[in-house]
Structure formats: structure tokens, C-alpha cells
C-alpha positions in Angstrom: 31.2 67.2 31.6 32.3 70.1 34.4 29.5 73.0 34.9 31.1 76.2 35.0 31.6 78.3 38.2 30.3 82.1 38.1 32.9 84.4 39.1 30.7 86.1 42.2 32.3 89.4 42.5 29.5 90.4 45.5 29.8 88.7 48.6 26.5 88.2 49.2 25.4 87.0 46.2 28.1 83.9 46.7 25.8 81.7 49.6 22.8 81.7 46.5 25.0 81.1 43.9 26.5 77.6 46.1 23.0 76.9 47.2 21.8 77.2 43.0 25.0 75.4 42.2 24.6 72.4 44.2 20.6 72.0 43.1 22.3 71.9 39.6 24.3 69.6 40.8 21.8 67.8 42.0 19.7 68.1 39.0 22.3 67.4 37.1 23.0 64.2 38.4 19.3 63.5 38.2 19.2 64.1 34.9 22.2 61.9 33.9 20.2 59.2 36.0 17.1 59.3 33.6 19.4 59.9 31.2 20.9 56.5 31.6 17.6 54.8 32.9 16.6 55.9 29.1 19.3 54.8 27.6 19.1 51.7 28.8 15.3 51.7 28.3 16.3 52.9 24.4 19.5 49.8 24.4 16.1 47.4 25.6 13.5 48.9 23.2 16.3 48.6 20.1 16.6 44.7 21.7 13.5 44.3 21.4 13.1 46.0 17.9 15.7 43.9 16.7 14.9 40.6 17.8 10.8 41.8 16.7 12.4 41.9 13.0 13.8 38.6 13.4 10.5 37.1 14.3 9.3 38.7 11.9 11.2 37.5 9.0 11.1 33.9 11.0 7.4 34.3 10.5 7.7 35.9 7.0 9.9 33.0 6.2 8.0 30.1 7.2 4.7 31.4 5.5 6.9 32.1 2.7 7.1 28.1 3.6 3.9 27.6 4.1 2.2 29.1 1.6 4.8 26.8 -0.4 3.7 23.9 1.3 0.1 24.7 0.5 0.8 25.2 -3.5 2.3 21.4 -3.3 -0.6 20.1 -1.2 -2.9 22.3 -4.2 -0.8 20.9 -6.8 -1.0 16.8 -4.9 -4.7 17.1 -4.6 -5.1 18.4 -8.6 -2.6 15.3 -9.6 -4.5 13.0 -7.4 -7.7 13.6 -8.3 -7.2 13.6 -12.4 -5.1 10.3 -11.4 -8.5 9.2 -9.3 -10.9 10.5 -12.6 -7.7 8.4 -14.9 -8.5 5.2 -12.5 -11.9 5.7 -12.7 -11.8 5.6 -16.8 -9.3 3.1 -16.3 -11.6 1.1 -14.0 -14.7 1.3 -17.1 -12.6 -0.4 -19.5 -10.8 -2.9 -17.5 -14.5 -4.2 -16.5 -15.6 -3.7 -20.7 -12.1 -6.2 -21.2 -12.7 -8.3 -18.2 -16.5 -8.5 -20.0 -15.6 -9.3 -23.2 -12.4 -11.6 -21.7 -15.0 -14.1 -19.7 -16.8 -14.0 -23.2 -13.9 -15.1 -24.8 -12.9 -17.7 -22.7 -16.5 -19.3 -22.4 -15.6 -19.5 -26.9 -12.1 -20.7 -25.5 -13.4 -23.4 -23.3 -15.8 -24.9 -25.4 -13.3 -24.8 -28.3 -10.6 -26.4 -25.9 -13.0 -28.7 -24.7 -13.5 -30.6 -28.4 -9.4 -30.2 -28.9 -8.9 -31.9 -25.8 -11.4 -34.5 -27.3 -9.8 -34.9 -30.1 -6.4 -34.7 -29.0 -7.1 -37.9 -26.7 -8.2 -39.9 -28.9 -4.4 -38.2 -31.6 -2.5 -39.9 -28.3 -4.4 -42.9 -27.7 -3.6 -43.7 -31.8 0.1 -41.3 -31.8 0.4 -44.6 -28.7 -0.8 -47.0 -30.4 1.9 -46.5 -33.3 4.8 -45.7 -30.8 4.3 -49.2 -29.6 4.1 -50.6 -32.6 7.0 -48.3 -33.8 9.4 -49.6 -31.0 8.4 -53.0 -31.0 9.7 -53.0 -34.4 13.0 -51.2 -32.9 13.6 -53.5 -30.3 13.5 -56.6 -33.1 15.5 -54.4 -36.0 18.2 -52.7 -32.8 18.3 -56.8 -31.7 18.4 -58.1 -34.7 21.4 -55.4 -35.8 23.5 -56.0 -32.1 23.7 -60.0 -32.4 24.9 -59.2 -36.2 27.1 -57.0 -34.6 28.1 -59.2 -32.5 28.5 -62.2 -34.4 31.0 -59.9 -36.6 32.9 -59.0 -34.2 32.5 -63.3 -32.8 34.1 -64.2 -36.5 36.8 -61.3 -37.2 38.2 -61.7 -32.7 38.6 -65.3 -33.9 39.7 -64.9 -36.9 42.7 -63.1 -35.3 42.9 -66.0 -33.0 43.3 -68.6 -35.2 46.0 -66.2 -36.7 47.8 -66.3 -33.4 47.1 -69.8 -32.8 48.2 -70.7 -36.7 51.6 -69.3 -36.5 52.2 -70.6 -33.0 51.0 -73.7 -34.3 54.9 -73.3 -37.0 56.5 -72.0 -34.1 56.0 -74.4 -32.3 56.0 -76.8 -35.1 59.3 -75.6 -35.6 60.2 -75.7 -32.1 60.0 -79.8 -32.0 61.7 -80.3 -35.3 65.2 -78.5 -33.6 63.9 -80.7 -30.2 63.9 -83.9 -32.9 66.7 -82.5 -34.3 68.7 -81.7 -30.6 67.7 -85.3 -29.1 68.7 -87.3 -32.1 72.3 -85.7 -32.2 72.5 -86.0 -28.8 71.5 -89.6 -28.6 74.9 -90.1 -31.5 77.2 -88.9 -29.2 76.1 -90.7 -26.3 76.5 -93.5 -28.5 79.8 -93.0 -29.5 80.5 -92.3 -25.9 79.3 -95.4 -24.7 80.6 -97.0 -27.7 84.0 -95.8 -27.0 84.0 -96.3 -23.7 82.6 -100.4 -24.3 85.6 -100.3 -26.7 88.6 -99.0 -24.1 89.6 -101.7 -22.4 90.3 -104.3 -25.0 92.5 -102.0 -27.1 96.3 -102.4 -26.5 98.7 -100.8 -24.2 100.0 -97.6 -25.9 103.2 -97.0 -26.3 104.6 -95.7 -22.4 104.6 -91.7 -21.7 106.7 -89.4 -22.2 108.3 -88.2 -18.8 107.0 -85.4 -18.1 109.2 -82.5 -17.1 111.9 -83.2 -20.5 112.3 -79.7 -22.8 113.1 -80.3 -26.5 113.7 -84.0 -25.4 116.5 -83.4 -22.4 115.5 -85.3 -18.9 115.6 -82.9 -15.9 118.3 -83.9 -13.6 116.8 -85.7 -10.2 113.8 -86.9 -12.6 112.8 -90.9 -11.6 111.2 -93.9 -13.5 109.1 -94.3 -10.3 107.5 -90.7 -10.6 106.8 -90.8 -14.5 104.3 -93.5 -14.4 102.8 -91.7 -10.9 102.5 -89.0 -13.6 101.0 -91.5 -15.8 98.7 -92.3 -13.3 97.4 -89.6 -12.9 96.9 -88.6 -16.5 94.9 -92.0 -16.7 92.3 -90.9 -13.8 91.8 -87.8 -15.1 91.2 -88.8 -18.8 88.2 -91.5 -17.5 86.9 -89.2 -15.1 86.2 -86.6 -17.6 84.7 -89.1 -19.5 83.1 -89.8 -16.9 81.7 -86.2 -16.3 81.1 -85.8 -20.4 78.2 -89.1 -20.9 76.6 -87.6 -17.6 76.5 -84.4 -18.6 75.0 -86.1 -22.4 72.7 -87.6 -20.4 71.4 -85.3 -18.5 71.0 -83.0 -21.6 69.3 -85.6 -24.0 66.7 -86.4 -20.0 66.0 -82.1 -20.7 65.9 -82.5 -24.8 63.1 -85.6 -23.7 61.6 -83.6 -21.4 60.6 -80.6 -23.3 60.1 -82.4 -26.4 57.5 -84.1 -24.3 56.6 -80.4 -23.0 56.3 -79.5 -26.9 54.0 -82.3 -27.9 51.6 -81.5 -25.1 51.5 -78.3 -25.8 51.1 -78.5 -29.6 48.1 -80.8 -29.0 46.2 -78.6 -26.2 46.8 -75.9 -29.2 44.7 -78.2 -32.0 42.6 -78.5 -29.5 41.7 -74.9 -28.6 42.0 -74.2 -32.8 39.5 -77.0 -33.6 37.1 -75.8 -30.7 37.2 -72.2 -31.9 36.8 -73.2 -35.1 33.5 -75.4 -34.5 32.3 -71.7 -32.6 33.4 -69.7 -35.5 31.1 -72.0 -37.6 28.6 -71.9 -35.0 27.9 -68.4 -35.2 28.7 -67.5 -38.6 25.5 -70.0 -39.2 23.2 -67.4 -36.8 24.1 -64.0 -38.2 23.4 -65.7 -41.6 20.3 -66.8 -39.9 19.6 -63.4 -38.6 20.1 -61.6 -42.0 
């Protein structure tokens, strides 16, 4: 702040006062510099104090943590000591138990040895009984299976016998029908042949009616030659139709004869198979009765 300047009334004192003012100004500047230095030192001291406070708080927190760690370590050491004591007691108990178990093991070993010997004897006896039971079961099973097979074979033979008997009945009916058909065709063929043999010996019939007549009237433009040609063509057609009918009857008779022969052969084969099946059924029945 500016210093007040003294009002000089006396002229002789002016120079002294100026010199004093200059010295005061210099002192004031030095004082201000000292104040600035002191303030800077104060600020440094305050900063150091703050850092010291911060360091002190950090050290205190570290000290508290160290104390907590020490307490925890003390508790752990105490618990470890107790655990060691418990382990020592458990080891003593285990040793006593191991001693007792060793004694029990020796006793059980001796008893087990005796039981093993008895078990071996019992197993040998049981194996002998099992072998006897297995052999008896095998014999029983074989007998039962043979009896079942014989019964199944008999049932199968009976079913086949019923089928073959039905087939024989059907074929017998078919053979009878074929025989009747053969006789009928043979009779028809004999009649046709007899008719063909008697045809040339018959007298000439009345002249044929002229073709083209309508209600007994002649058609204009028709001639006797045309009527004769028409009669010959009708006669030739009738002869051809008769020959075709005879050939057809002979063919049917031949086919009927062949079918009858085939049916007879099949009938004989079926009879032989039936006789063979009957013999096998009787043999299997005899075997089943012997096994039972």
C-alpha cells in the first residue's frame, strides 16, 4: 500500500525527509521480499505438514492393518495349535483302533480260512448236485422237445392229410366231370361221323327254292343257272361246316383225354404222397409214445 508523504513546510528538512523516504522504501521492499519468502516458506511448511499428516494417516492405517494381521495370525496360530493337539489325540485313537483292528483281522483271518475250507467242500458238493440236475434237466428237455416235435409233426401231418383228402375229393370230382365230358364228346363225335357216313347214301332232295324270291314270287332277271350255282355253293358250305365241326369235336376230345390223363397222374401222385405221410405220422406217433 502507498506510504503517506509528509508535507514539508521547511525547506531545509526536505532532503533529509526524501533520504529517509528512500531508505524506508528500500526497507519496505526488503520487508516485502522477506514477507514473500516467509509466505513461501509458510506455504512449503503447510504443504509438508499436509503431506506429513497424510503420511501419518497412511502409516496409522498400515499400523491398524498390521495389528489386524497380527491378531489374525495369532488366532490362526492358536487354532493350528488346537488342531495339532486334536490331531495328536486322533493319532493316538487311530493307533489304538489300528491295534484293535489288527487283532480283529487276525481273528477274522483264521475264521475266514476255516470258512473257505468249508466253502470249498460245499462248492464241490453243489457242483456235483448241479451236474446231476443239469444232466437230468437236459434229458427232460430232450424228451419234452422230442415229444413237442412229435406232437407238432402229428398236427402238421393231420393238417396235410385234411388238405390232401380235400384235394383228392376235388380231383375225383374233376375226374368224374372230365369222364362225363369225354363220353359226351365221344357220343357227339360218333353221331357226327355216322351222319357223315350216311349222307352220300341219302336220295336227292327236292330242288332248292330259288334265291331272291320274296313271298313265293320270282325276281325278274333270275335264271336257272344262277339257282344251280347257288345250290352248289350252299352244299359246299354245309360240307365245310360239317368238317369243321368234326375237327373241333376231335380236338376237344383229344384235350379232354389229355386232361383226364394228367388228372389221373396227379391223383396217383397225391395218393402216393398221402400214403407216405400216413406212414411218417404213424412212425412219429410210435416214437412219441415210446418217449412218453
